[in-house]
N, C-alpha and C positions, 0 to 999 in steps of 0.2 A: 239193658245194653243198647236197645234201640234209641232210648232217650239220649244216652251218652254219645251215641254216634251222630245224632242230629244236632247236637250242640255245635254252633258254628265256631270256626277257628278265629283266634284273635288277630288283630292287625289287618292291614289292607291287602297284603300279598301272600299270606300263608294259606295253604290249601291241603286237602287230602288227596293222595295219589290213588287213582283207580288201578288195581292190579288184578289181571285175569277176571275182570267183571266184578270183583269185590273191592270194597273201599278199605284203605288202611285206617287204623284207629288214630294214629298220631298226626297232628298237623305239622307241616314242615314246608320246606321250599319246593316249588314245582320244578320238574325237570326242564332243561332248555327246550324252548319251542312250545312250552305250555304256560298257561296262566290260570289263576284261580278265578272261577266265575262267581256269580252272586251267591250260589249255594256253598261257596268255598271248596269246590271240587276242582282239581286241576284238569284243564281242558286244552286239547291241542289247538294251536293257532292255524286255522286253515283259510282265513279270509285273504282276499287280495288287497294290496295297499290302495288307498284312495288316491285321487289325482293329487291332492295336497301332499301326501306322503312321497309320491314320485317326484314332485317338484322340489321337495326338501332334499331328497337324495340327489337330484340333479344339481342343486345348488352346492351341496357338499362335494360333488364330483367336479364341479367347475372350478372350485377354489384353487386346487393345485395347478390346474391348467392355466388359469388367469395369471397366477404368480409365476409360472414357468415363462409364459409369453412376455410378461413385464420384464423379468430379469434378463431374458435373452435379448430383448430390445435394448435394455439399459446398458448391457456390457458389450453388445456387438458393434457399437459405434456406427460407422458409415458402411460397414460391410454387409449390404442387404442380402446378397446371394446366400452367404453362409447362414445368416439369421433366418431366412425363409426355410431352409432345410431343417434347421433346428426347431422352428415353429411346427413344421409338419411332423417331425419325430416326436415332439412333446404331445401333439394331438393323438398320434398313433399310440404312444405309451398309455395315455389316459383312457383312450377308447378300448384298447385291448384289456387293460386292467378292469374296466367297468364290466365288460362282457364276461371275463373269467370269474369275477366276483359273483355276478348273477348266476353263473353256471354252477359254482360250488356251494351256493346257498340253497336250502330246501325250497322246492323240489330240485334235487341235484340233476344237472344236465339240461335244465330248461331255463329260458330267459325270464320266467315269471318267478315271483317269490311269494311264500305264504307269510302272513304277518298277523300280529295281534293289533287291534285298534288302539290308538293313543286316546285315552279318555281324559287324562288331566296331567298337569305338569309333574306331579309326584311319580307318575309311571316311569319317568326317566331316572329318578333318584331313589330307587327302592331301598338302598342301603341306609337311608335316613329314617326309614319307617319300620324298623324291626321292633315288634311289640315286646313288652315285658309284662306278661299277664299277672305274675305275682310280685312285680316290682323288684325282683332280685335277679332272676335268670332271664336272659334275653333269648327270644326265639328268633333265630337267624333265618330270614326269608328273602334275602337279597337275590334278585333274579333280573332277567331282562324282560320286563313286562311289556316293553315296546318291540319285542322280537320281530324282525332282526335289525331294526332301524339304528340301534346303537352300535352294534358290533360290525355290521356290514360296511360302514364307513371306514372303520379302523382297518378292516381286511383290505378294502380298496386302496387305502393309503400305503399299506405294506406292499401290495402288488405294484403300485406306481413307483415306489422307491426302488424295488428290485429291478423292474424293467428299465428304469432310468440308468441305474448303475451298470446294467448289461449293455445298453444300446448307446447312450449318449457319449461316454468318453471316447469310444472308437470313432464315432461320427465327427466329433469336435476335432480330434487329432488329425483326421483325414482332411477336413475341409477348411478349418480355420487357420490356414497358413499365414494369412495377412496379419492376424492379431498377434500381439506379443505373447510370450510364453505364459506369463502370469495371468493375462486377461482371458485366455482361452477357456479355462475351466471355472471361471467365476460364477457363471449361471448355474453350474452344477453344485458348487459350494453353497450358493444361496439356497438351493433346494434342500441341501443337507441341513440347513438351519430351519427352513420353514416347514418341513414335514413334521419334525418333533413338535413345533409350535401348533400346527394344525391338529395333531393327534391329541395334545393336551386340551386344546380348545373344544374338540369333540367330546373328550372324556369328561371334562368338567362342565362345559356349557352346552352340551348337546340338546337338552330340553329347552333351554332358553333360545337357542338358535332356531329350534323347530318352530317356535311361535313368532320369532322376530325376523326370520330371514327375508320375507317379502319387503319389509321396510328397510332392512339393511341394503338389499339390492338396489332399491330405488334411490336411497340417499347416496350410496357410494357411486352409483353410475352417474348420477347428476353432478356430484362433486368432481369426479375424474373427468367427465366431459367438459365441465367449465374450465378446469385447470388446463386440459389439453388444448381447448380452443383458444384460450388466452395465450398459451405458450407458442402455438403455431399461428402464423399470420393468417388472418381470416380470408385474405384474397387467394391464398394458395390452397385453400381447403378442398376446392372442387377439382383443382388441376391434378394434384398428386393422388394416384390410385391408393396408396397406402393410407393416406388420411381419410379417404372415403370409406375404406374397409373399417378403420377404427370408429368412424362415425356410425356406420351401420351396425357394428357390433355393440355399440352403446345403445342404439335403438332396440336391438334384440333384447338386451338386458332390461331396458325400461319395460318392454312388453312382457318379459318373464315376471318382473315384479308386479305388474298390474294384474296379470293372470293369477299369480299366487295370492294376491290380496282378495280378488273377487271370487276366486275358486271356480269361476264360470258356472255359478249356480243357476243364474238366469241369463241365458245367452243374449236375449234381445236387449237386456240392460247393460250387460258387461262388455259385449263386443264393441259398441261405440266408444268405450273408454280407450280402446287401442288407438283411436284416432289422435289421442293426446301425445302419442309417442314422439313424433318429431317436434312437438311444441317447444321444449327448452332450447333445442338447437336453433330453431327458426327465430325464437325470441332473442337469442344471443346475437345472431347474424344481423337482425333488424336494429338492435340497440348498440352494437359494437362501435359504430361511428360516433355516437354521442359520448361514449366514455373513453375515447382515445386519449391516453395520458398526455401525449404531446400537445393535443388540442387544448386540453384543460389547462396545462401549464402556460401555453401561449396566451390563452384568454385571461388567465390570472395575472400574467405579466403585463398585458396591455391595460388591464383594469386599474393598475396602480398609478 
């Protein structure tokens, strides 16, 4: 019997459950919040997330907020006062949702979370790794091996959506008198589209995003900064407060991406990299006058 018990479980994620100090005979799926260790025994996840895990959760939490802000700007037109209030409400919704999500995750009532370490990409997709020991019957061991990084994001999106539906329509109805009837709620309608998209993105691409998000942040923040600076006249960039806010928020995103890539393992090497943050904007300002379309056209015209 002892030999039979010591035989390891098949598959990457199947394990034996400890019950009142004794081990169960059959291999199976570990309960939520547990994961099979090297001996294939289910073990509770009690570690704290690493810095990189927190940065990943921060990125997933920022996505709906960024999209809220973008669509509020897009649909508010020139009415900046109503837009500002909506921006603040969106920030409030996402912040409260984040805090509530952390409070309802183990340990309950605390802002910390217990988690299992992410060891490899397959940890995110355990449903693809159910073993068939006899090639006939499949042993189902689908579980959240990256507990709680996969589900915590989905719970957060649900809270964001509920809070938005409670707060935003009332606020928009009260303040957005200047906008047309149909334009008022367009930023809310946009959110009703992007929340399901974000949910599917996390459900299907969670593991890929976990490894790719620092590079996604850097590329997207650079592209949006370039588009924004070319769309707004460079001379007015420093004059208008709103444009400065947008510039600084892009710089914060650059810094976030750099920290996520370097993980701040070696501070003396990684911190100087943050000096690169204003680089793209300064490069754009320095070279904008050479690439002025009107100037290129006039030079081309005079050359003929």
